[in-house]
N, C-alpha and C positions, 0 to 999 in steps of 0.2 A: 462384442467388445463392450467392456464396462464403460458407461457414460462418463464417470468421473475421470477415468484414465484419458479419454479422448479430449478432455477439456484442459489438460495440463499444458501450461505455457513454458517454453524454454526461456532461459535468460536472454537468448538472442531475439526471440519474439518480443519480449518485454522491452528490451533496449530499442528495437526497431520501431515499436509503437510510440516511443517517446522521442524519436530522433527528428521528427518534423516539427511543426509548430507547437505541438503538445509539450515538447521539451522546454520551450520558453515559459509556457504557462505552469508547467509542473517540473521544476528543476530537480536534480538528484536528491536534494535535501528539502523536505516539505514542512511547512507549518501545519498545525492541526487543521486549520481552515482549508488549506490546499489538499490535505489528505482526505478530508471529508468530501470535498468537491470531486476529487479524482475517483473515489469509489462510489460516489452518489448516495451518501448517507448524511444525516444530520450530524453536526459537530458533537452533540451529546452522545451519539452512538460511538464515535471514535474514542471519546473519553471513557465510556463504559467498557468498550472492548479492551482498552489499555489497562484499566483497573482490574479487569477480570483475567488479565494475563494472556489474552488471545492474540495480542500483537507483540509478544515477546520476541526480541531479535529484530524487530522492525523499527523501533523507536528508542530515543535517548532523551533523558532530561537534560536540558541546557538551562541552568538556573532553575526557574520555576516553569519553564516552557517545555513542551514536548516537540521534538523534531523527528521526522520520519524519513527513513531511507526508502525512496520511491519504489525502486525495483524490488526490494524485499517485501514491501507492503503489498504490491501487486501479486508477487509470488505467493505470499501467505494466504491471501484471500482467494486466489484462483486455484492454487495447487494443493492446498492442505485441507484436511478436514476441519472446516471452519464452522 
């Protein structure tokens, strides 16, 4: 079995992972700082990935701020060729 295929997360698994205490720390809409903490990278990496288009479909600009859809962000990083 292909290693990448076995690591794919379903939306149910993603939602379940955020349904306990993590759901309070990481709400459905995340700030850039929360997104960086969630995926364990520096905030500059989040900005770089966003400007490179790697997080397309995961984030929206709200004024001058980025906001991330938590479940889409997790899905993008774990399930797609990132």
